LUMVEXTOR-417047 format. One record per residue (C-alpha): x, y, z; residue in one letter. Coordinates in pm, whole numbers, padded with zeros to 5 digits, always signed. Example, Ala and Ser with C-alpha at 12.3 -4.5 7.8 and 13.67 -1.06 7.14 Angstrom:
! residues 2
+01230-00450+00780a+01367-00106+00714s
! end
This chain:
! residues 155
-02044+03526-01739m-01765+03542-01476p-01821+03919-01459f-02195+03870-01389v-02121+03607-01124a-01878+03846-00955a-02138+04123-00955l-02385+03889-00785l-02128+03793-00520g-02050+03447-00653y-01701+03312-00699t-01593+03039-00933a-01482+02726-00756v-01241+02498-00934m-01337+02140-00870s-01048+01916-00774r-01083+01544-00733p-01100+01424-00376v-00865+01130-00334y-00917+00845-00092r-00600+00743+00090l-00504+00380+00097s-00219+00280+00328s-00001-00030+00319g+00334-00188+00384v+00606-00334+00167v+00663-00628+00401v+01009-00786+00387v+01153-01088+00564r+01522-01163+00595e+01629-01509+00476t+01960-01682+00405a+01904-01587+00040d+01839-01219+00111g+01518-01024+00158y+01189-01175+00052r+00897-00946-00033f+00538-01038+00050l+00315-00999-00255m-00061-01054-00258l-00270-01133-00564r-00628-01017-00614a-00755-01148-00947f-00455-01088-01178r-00307-00794-00985n-00010-00832-00750w+00046-00571-00481d+00158-00526-00122f-00088-00541+00170p-00288-00217+00184k-00634-00074+00238g-00839+00240+00291i-00750+00459+00589v-01056+00487+00811e-01171+00825+00945s-00974+00940+01250e-00708+00674+01179e-00342+00755+01127e-00211+00621+00794p+00078+00439+00965c-00163+00261+01203a-00395+00180+00912a-00105+00020+00726a-00027-00211+01018l-00398-00294+01063r-00429-00384+00696e-00125-00613+00708v-00269-00800+01005e-00621-00821+00858e-00504-00937+00516e-00217-01168+00617t-00237-01248+00988g+00111-01099+01036i+00119-00892+01355a+00492-00837+01415d+00575-00581+01144v+00814-00313+01258d+00924-00003+01074f+01296-00068+01107a+01368+00192+00839w+01154+00463+00999g+00815+00599+00905c+00914+00736+00566d+00666+00650+00295y+00612+00647-00079f+00286+00772-00228e+00158+00668-00567t-00023+00893-00806g-00401+00858-00834p-00528+00525-00963y-00853+00331-00976i-01155+00503-00816r-00956+00816-00723d-00730+00643-00471k-00376+00730-00371i-00172+00459-00199a+00085+00533+00070r+00336+00259+00142y+00575+00215+00434y+00864-00032+00449l+00831-00289+00726g+01012-00598+00844r+00871-00919+00986t+01014-01246+01115a+00688-01428+01038t+00686-01656+00735a+00335-01797+00775e+00060-01602+00600v-00310-01654+00665v-00528-01473+00413l-00797-01314+00630g-01165-01326+00541v-01311-00988+00453s-01640-00930+00640p-01777-00739+00338e-01694-01019+00092l-01732-01326+00313g-01404-01455+00167r-01040-01341+00155p-00974-01029-00054e-00672-01199-00206h-00646-01523-00398h-00279-01598-00339e+00033-01479-00162y+00402-01530-00230r+00727-01449-00052w+00947-01356-00347v+01288-01216-00430s+01321-00858-00545e+01355-00975-00904r+01044-01194-00885a+00850-00909-00720a+00951-00683-01009w+00823-00938-01261e+00488-00975-01083l+00431-00604-01024a+00241-00356-01240s+00413-00027-01330p+00246+00147-01032r+00368-00119-00789v+00714-00122-00949r+00756+00242-00846e+00689+00139-00486v+00928-00155-00514l+01204+00069-00653a+01160+00303-00355w+01172+00011-00108a+01478-00135-00280r+01660+00198-00244e+01568+00222+00126k+01700-00131+00184l+02025-00054+00004r+02078+00269+00199q+02055+00079+00527q+02280-00212+00424s
! end
């Protein structure tokens, strides 16, 4: 059949999945006891603030927007640069890109999603690296390991 298709001027097209990019931030806050990581819980899943990158939006800007929308935190800075870690594909053909950002803000206000009419997340916690590891799924642990290494390189 490929020979017949070639004779007719057709070419075979391999279908590849189209991934949607989600962008977020591993938000850390310095305390007397070391860095605390901001984790958000949606149902039983703990993750860092993140969301879908809108068309014409830069992933780095989307990450900051998502942090502010989901947590009310508006002072995140990328003290470690704009390097990022990307996960492999996961639910509904998404790939998540995470940056490492620092904040001085401890107060979190879980923002109401216009689509849901309620916050996307059910709970937040500022946790130690160890506690973050215990809460995280294997996918999120990969992100945490990357962030941990970036923090250690800059110490």
